C-alpha positions in Angstrom: 15.7 4.3 -14.1 13.1 6.2 -13.1 10.6 5.5 -10.4 7.3 3.8 -11.1 4.5 7.2 -11.0 0.9 6.9 -10.5 0.1 8.3 -13.8 2.6 6.6 -15.3 1.0 3.6 -13.8 -1.8 3.9 -15.2 -1.2 4.7 -18.1 0.7 1.8 -18.4 -2.0 -0.4 -17.4 -4.6 2.0 -19.4 -2.3 0.7 -22.5 -2.1 -3.1 -21.3 -5.7 -3.1 -20.8 -6.7 -1.9 -24.1 -3.9 -4.0 -26.1 -5.9 -7.2 -24.3 -9.6 -5.7 -25.0 -8.5 -5.4 -29.0 -7.3 -8.9 -29.3 -9.8 -9.9 -27.3 -11.7 -8.2 -30.3 -10.4 -9.1 -33.2 -8.9 -12.4 -32.7 -12.0 -13.5 -30.7 -9.1 -14.7 -27.4 -10.5 -14.7 -23.8 -7.8 -12.7 -23.1 -9.7 -9.6 -22.7 -11.9 -11.1 -19.9 -8.7 -12.4 -18.3 -7.1 -9.4 -18.4 -10.2 -7.1 -16.7 -10.7 -10.3 -14.4 -6.5 -9.9 -13.1 -7.0 -6.0 -13.4 -9.6 -6.1 -10.7 -8.3 -9.1 -8.7 -4.3 -7.2 -8.5 -7.0 -3.5 -8.0 -9.0 -5.6 -5.1 -5.8 -7.0 -3.4 -4.4 -3.5 -3.1 -6.7 -2.2 -1.7 -7.7 -5.3 1.2 -3.8 -4.7 1.5 -3.8 -1.2 2.1 -7.2 -1.0 4.3 -6.0 -4.2 6.1 -2.4 -2.3 6.8 -4.1 0.5 8.1 -7.1 -1.1 10.5 -4.6 -3.6 11.7 -0.9 -2.7 11.5 -0.5 0.5 11.6 -0.2 2.4 14.8 -1.2 6.4 15.9 1.4 8.8 15.9 1.3 8.7 19.9 1.3 5.5 20.5 4.2 4.7 22.8 3.7 9.0 24.2 0.1 7.3 25.4 2.1 4.0 26.6 4.4 5.9 28.5 1.4 7.6 30.7 -0.8 4.3 30.9 2.2 2.9 32.7 2.5 5.6 35.1 5.9 8.4 33.1 7.6 5.5 33.4 10.1 5.0 30.7 13.1 2.4 30.0 16.7 3.3 29.5 16.5 3.6 26.4 14.5 6.4 26.2 16.7 7.6 29.5 19.5 7.9 27.5 18.4 9.4 24.3 17.6 12.5 26.3 20.5 12.6 28.4 22.0 13.0 24.6 19.8 15.5 23.2 19.0 17.7 26.3 
């Protein structure tokens, strides 16, 4: 099974949206509005989740180096063991 790529996901979402709107126009069922509302809700959840992850969950790449510098260059035993193995 091939992994889902962004262009493929956009194509699938576009087809689903067009089918839902087409059903709404031809039959008069409220599925087109439900499809638009569902798609908008999903996109909103994804955007807010990604933003929240970057703002609240992710740490900068040099987080541990800054923590070590704030503590006066001290490092725990795990760091000493890792340094001994590499060099």
